[in-house]
PyMOL CGO cylinders between C-alpha atoms (Angstrom):
from pymol import cmd
from pymol.cgo import CYLINDER

trace = [
    CYLINDER, -64.44, -29.36, 68.56, -65.33, -25.89, 69.47, 0.3, 1, 1, 1, 1, 1, 1,
    CYLINDER, -65.33, -25.89, 69.47, -63.66, -24.30, 66.28, 0.3, 1, 1, 1, 1, 1, 1,
    CYLINDER, -63.66, -24.30, 66.28, -65.29, -26.96, 64.08, 0.3, 1, 1, 1, 1, 1, 1,
    CYLINDER, -65.29, -26.96, 64.08, -68.66, -26.16, 65.27, 0.3, 1, 1, 1, 1, 1, 1,
    CYLINDER, -68.66, -26.16, 65.27, -68.11, -22.33, 64.40, 0.3, 1, 1, 1, 1, 1, 1,
    CYLINDER, -68.11, -22.33, 64.40, -66.20, -22.77, 61.06, 0.3, 1, 1, 1, 1, 1, 1,
    CYLINDER, -66.20, -22.77, 61.06, -68.28, -25.31, 59.42, 0.3, 1, 1, 1, 1, 1, 1,
    CYLINDER, -68.28, -25.31, 59.42, -71.45, -23.27, 59.30, 0.3, 1, 1, 1, 1, 1, 1,
    CYLINDER, -71.45, -23.27, 59.30, -69.33, -20.33, 57.93, 0.3, 1, 1, 1, 1, 1, 1,
    CYLINDER, -69.33, -20.33, 57.93, -68.16, -22.91, 55.13, 0.3, 1, 1, 1, 1, 1, 1,
    CYLINDER, -68.16, -22.91, 55.13, -71.64, -24.06, 54.35, 0.3, 1, 1, 1, 1, 1, 1,
    CYLINDER, -71.64, -24.06, 54.35, -73.00, -20.37, 54.23, 0.3, 1, 1, 1, 1, 1, 1,
    CYLINDER, -73.00, -20.37, 54.23, -70.22, -19.57, 51.72, 0.3, 1, 1, 1, 1, 1, 1,
    CYLINDER, -70.22, -19.57, 51.72, -70.61, -22.82, 49.63, 0.3, 1, 1, 1, 1, 1, 1,
    CYLINDER, -70.61, -22.82, 49.63, -74.40, -22.25, 49.55, 0.3, 1, 1, 1, 1, 1, 1,
    CYLINDER, -74.40, -22.25, 49.55, -73.87, -18.78, 48.42, 0.3, 1, 1, 1, 1, 1, 1,
    CYLINDER, -73.87, -18.78, 48.42, -71.64, -19.86, 45.64, 0.3, 1, 1, 1, 1, 1, 1,
    CYLINDER, -71.64, -19.86, 45.64, -74.16, -22.46, 44.66, 0.3, 1, 1, 1, 1, 1, 1,
    CYLINDER, -74.16, -22.46, 44.66, -76.98, -19.72, 44.41, 0.3, 1, 1, 1, 1, 1, 1,
    CYLINDER, -76.98, -19.72, 44.41, -74.80, -17.17, 42.66, 0.3, 1, 1, 1, 1, 1, 1,
    CYLINDER, -74.80, -17.17, 42.66, -73.60, -20.20, 40.26, 0.3, 1, 1, 1, 1, 1, 1,
    CYLINDER, -73.60, -20.20, 40.26, -77.58, -21.18, 39.59, 0.3, 1, 1, 1, 1, 1, 1,
    CYLINDER, -77.58, -21.18, 39.59, -78.57, -17.60, 38.95, 0.3, 1, 1, 1, 1, 1, 1,
    CYLINDER, -78.57, -17.60, 38.95, -75.89, -17.34, 36.54, 0.3, 1, 1, 1, 1, 1, 1,
    CYLINDER, -75.89, -17.34, 36.54, -76.98, -20.56, 34.59, 0.3, 1, 1, 1, 1, 1, 1,
    CYLINDER, -76.98, -20.56, 34.59, -80.66, -19.53, 34.81, 0.3, 1, 1, 1, 1, 1, 1,
    CYLINDER, -80.66, -19.53, 34.81, -79.75, -16.25, 33.01, 0.3, 1, 1, 1, 1, 1, 1,
    CYLINDER, -79.75, -16.25, 33.01, -77.72, -17.89, 30.40, 0.3, 1, 1, 1, 1, 1, 1,
    CYLINDER, -77.72, -17.89, 30.40, -80.60, -20.32, 29.90, 0.3, 1, 1, 1, 1, 1, 1,
    CYLINDER, -80.60, -20.32, 29.90, -82.91, -17.66, 29.54, 0.3, 1, 1, 1, 1, 1, 1,
    CYLINDER, -82.91, -17.66, 29.54, -80.69, -15.86, 26.99, 0.3, 1, 1, 1, 1, 1, 1,
    CYLINDER, -80.69, -15.86, 26.99, -80.60, -19.33, 25.39, 0.3, 1, 1, 1, 1, 1, 1,
    CYLINDER, -80.60, -19.33, 25.39, -84.23, -19.91, 25.18, 0.3, 1, 1, 1, 1, 1, 1,
    CYLINDER, -84.23, -19.91, 25.18, -84.79, -16.42, 23.61, 0.3, 1, 1, 1, 1, 1, 1,
    CYLINDER, -84.79, -16.42, 23.61, -82.55, -17.20, 20.83, 0.3, 1, 1, 1, 1, 1, 1,
    CYLINDER, -82.55, -17.20, 20.83, -84.23, -20.49, 19.97, 0.3, 1, 1, 1, 1, 1, 1,
    CYLINDER, -84.23, -20.49, 19.97, -87.42, -18.70, 20.09, 0.3, 1, 1, 1, 1, 1, 1,
    CYLINDER, -87.42, -18.70, 20.09, -86.13, -16.15, 17.88, 0.3, 1, 1, 1, 1, 1, 1,
    CYLINDER, -86.13, -16.15, 17.88, -84.99, -18.88, 15.25, 0.3, 1, 1, 1, 1, 1, 1,
    CYLINDER, -84.99, -18.88, 15.25, -88.16, -20.61, 15.85, 0.3, 1, 1, 1, 1, 1, 1,
    CYLINDER, -88.16, -20.61, 15.85, -90.14, -17.39, 14.46, 0.3, 1, 1, 1, 1, 1, 1,
    CYLINDER, -90.14, -17.39, 14.46, -87.52, -16.89, 11.84, 0.3, 1, 1, 1, 1, 1, 1,
    CYLINDER, -87.52, -16.89, 11.84, -88.27, -20.50, 10.29, 0.3, 1, 1, 1, 1, 1, 1,
    CYLINDER, -88.27, -20.50, 10.29, -92.15, -20.22, 10.70, 0.3, 1, 1, 1, 1, 1, 1,
    CYLINDER, -92.15, -20.22, 10.70, -91.81, -16.88, 8.55, 0.3, 1, 1, 1, 1, 1, 1,
    CYLINDER, -91.81, -16.88, 8.55, -89.79, -18.45, 5.96, 0.3, 1, 1, 1, 1, 1, 1,
    CYLINDER, -89.79, -18.45, 5.96, -92.01, -21.56, 5.94, 0.3, 1, 1, 1, 1, 1, 1,
    CYLINDER, -92.01, -21.56, 5.94, -95.16, -18.94, 5.44, 0.3, 1, 1, 1, 1, 1, 1,
    CYLINDER, -95.16, -18.94, 5.44, -93.31, -17.31, 2.59, 0.3, 1, 1, 1, 1, 1, 1,
    CYLINDER, -93.31, -17.31, 2.59, -93.22, -20.73, 0.90, 0.3, 1, 1, 1, 1, 1, 1,
    CYLINDER, -93.22, -20.73, 0.90, -97.01, -21.52, 1.40, 0.3, 1, 1, 1, 1, 1, 1,
    CYLINDER, -97.01, -21.52, 1.40, -97.81, -19.94, -1.96, 0.3, 1, 1, 1, 1, 1, 1,
    CYLINDER, -97.81, -19.94, -1.96, -95.09, -21.96, -3.82, 0.3, 1, 1, 1, 1, 1, 1,
    CYLINDER, -95.09, -21.96, -3.82, -96.51, -25.28, -2.24, 0.3, 1, 1, 1, 1, 1, 1,
    CYLINDER, -96.51, -25.28, -2.24, -100.24, -24.14, -2.94, 0.3, 1, 1, 1, 1, 1, 1,
    CYLINDER, -100.24, -24.14, -2.94, -98.97, -23.58, -6.63, 0.3, 1, 1, 1, 1, 1, 1,
    CYLINDER, -98.97, -23.58, -6.63, -97.43, -26.99, -6.84, 0.3, 1, 1, 1, 1, 1, 1,
    CYLINDER, -97.43, -26.99, -6.84, -100.35, -28.77, -5.22, 0.3, 1, 1, 1, 1, 1, 1,
    CYLINDER, -100.35, -28.77, -5.22, -102.71, -27.08, -7.87, 0.3, 1, 1, 1, 1, 1, 1,
    CYLINDER, -102.71, -27.08, -7.87, -100.48, -28.34, -10.65, 0.3, 1, 1, 1, 1, 1, 1,
    CYLINDER, -100.48, -28.34, -10.65, -100.13, -31.88, -9.34, 0.3, 1, 1, 1, 1, 1, 1,
    CYLINDER, -100.13, -31.88, -9.34, -103.97, -32.10, -9.02, 0.3, 1, 1, 1, 1, 1, 1,
    CYLINDER, -103.97, -32.10, -9.02, -104.15, -30.82, -12.49, 0.3, 1, 1, 1, 1, 1, 1,
    CYLINDER, -104.15, -30.82, -12.49, -102.01, -33.43, -13.90, 0.3, 1, 1, 1, 1, 1, 1,
    CYLINDER, -102.01, -33.43, -13.90, -103.41, -36.35, -11.70, 0.3, 1, 1, 1, 1, 1, 1,
    CYLINDER, -103.41, -36.35, -11.70, -106.80, -35.23, -13.13, 0.3, 1, 1, 1, 1, 1, 1,
    CYLINDER, -106.80, -35.23, -13.13, -105.46, -35.18, -16.71, 0.3, 1, 1, 1, 1, 1, 1,
    CYLINDER, -105.46, -35.18, -16.71, -103.68, -38.61, -16.45, 0.3, 1, 1, 1, 1, 1, 1,
    CYLINDER, -103.68, -38.61, -16.45, -106.94, -40.03, -14.89, 0.3, 1, 1, 1, 1, 1, 1,
    CYLINDER, -106.94, -40.03, -14.89, -108.76, -38.79, -17.81, 0.3, 1, 1, 1, 1, 1, 1,
    CYLINDER, -108.76, -38.79, -17.81, -106.24, -40.07, -20.37, 0.3, 1, 1, 1, 1, 1, 1,
    CYLINDER, -106.24, -40.07, -20.37, -106.05, -43.72, -18.71, 0.3, 1, 1, 1, 1, 1, 1,
    CYLINDER, -106.05, -43.72, -18.71, -109.90, -43.67, -18.62, 0.3, 1, 1, 1, 1, 1, 1,
    CYLINDER, -109.90, -43.67, -18.62, -110.05, -42.91, -22.19, 0.3, 1, 1, 1, 1, 1, 1,
    CYLINDER, -110.05, -42.91, -22.19, -107.66, -45.62, -23.14, 0.3, 1, 1, 1, 1, 1, 1,
    CYLINDER, -107.66, -45.62, -23.14, -109.36, -48.11, -21.16, 0.3, 1, 1, 1, 1, 1, 1,
    CYLINDER, -109.36, -48.11, -21.16, -112.68, -47.41, -22.77, 0.3, 1, 1, 1, 1, 1, 1,
    CYLINDER, -112.68, -47.41, -22.77, -111.19, -47.43, -26.20, 0.3, 1, 1, 1, 1, 1, 1,
    CYLINDER, -111.19, -47.43, -26.20, -109.62, -50.96, -25.47, 0.3, 1, 1, 1, 1, 1, 1,
    CYLINDER, -109.62, -50.96, -25.47, -112.95, -52.10, -24.03, 0.3, 1, 1, 1, 1, 1, 1,
    CYLINDER, -112.95, -52.10, -24.03, -114.93, -50.90, -27.12, 0.3, 1, 1, 1, 1, 1, 1,
    CYLINDER, -114.93, -50.90, -27.12, -112.28, -52.85, -29.29, 0.3, 1, 1, 1, 1, 1, 1,
    CYLINDER, -112.28, -52.85, -29.29, -112.84, -55.84, -27.48, 0.3, 1, 1, 1, 1, 1, 1,
    CYLINDER, -112.84, -55.84, -27.48, -116.54, -55.55, -27.27, 0.3, 1, 1, 1, 1, 1, 1,
    CYLINDER, -116.54, -55.55, -27.27, -116.72, -55.17, -31.09, 0.3, 1, 1, 1, 1, 1, 1,
    CYLINDER, -116.72, -55.17, -31.09, -114.87, -58.39, -31.53, 0.3, 1, 1, 1, 1, 1, 1,
    CYLINDER, -114.87, -58.39, -31.53, -117.05, -60.40, -29.12, 0.3, 1, 1, 1, 1, 1, 1,
    CYLINDER, -117.05, -60.40, -29.12, -119.99, -59.06, -30.91, 0.3, 1, 1, 1, 1, 1, 1,
    CYLINDER, -119.99, -59.06, -30.91, -118.76, -60.24, -34.32, 0.3, 1, 1, 1, 1, 1, 1,
    CYLINDER, -118.76, -60.24, -34.32, -117.95, -63.58, -33.00, 0.3, 1, 1, 1, 1, 1, 1,
    CYLINDER, -117.95, -63.58, -33.00, -121.30, -63.87, -31.65, 0.3, 1, 1, 1, 1, 1, 1,
    CYLINDER, -121.30, -63.87, -31.65, -122.89, -62.80, -34.93, 0.3, 1, 1, 1, 1, 1, 1,
    CYLINDER, -122.89, -62.80, -34.93, -120.74, -65.06, -36.89, 0.3, 1, 1, 1, 1, 1, 1,
    CYLINDER, -120.74, -65.06, -36.89, -121.69, -68.10, -34.69, 0.3, 1, 1, 1, 1, 1, 1,
    CYLINDER, -121.69, -68.10, -34.69, -125.46, -67.39, -35.11, 0.3, 1, 1, 1, 1, 1, 1,
]
cmd.load_cgo(trace, "trace")
């Protein structure tokens, strides 16, 4: 029993030391991995920022096309409305 009380703390100290060393190594690897992820995220941000001008141009083009199509639809709708109003006026004049 006496030997167990002297050997058990030594075994616990050794295992605790190994656990601390393993945790330190894992912590260092985790820090390196996080640094790599940060570098990758910075690279992605730079590439996205370089495409901002392209997306701005595409946005401007789509806005212009939308404006043009709205004007075209409005003019066609007003033309159709004028045609039907003229027919209605002719019918009213003929009925009187």
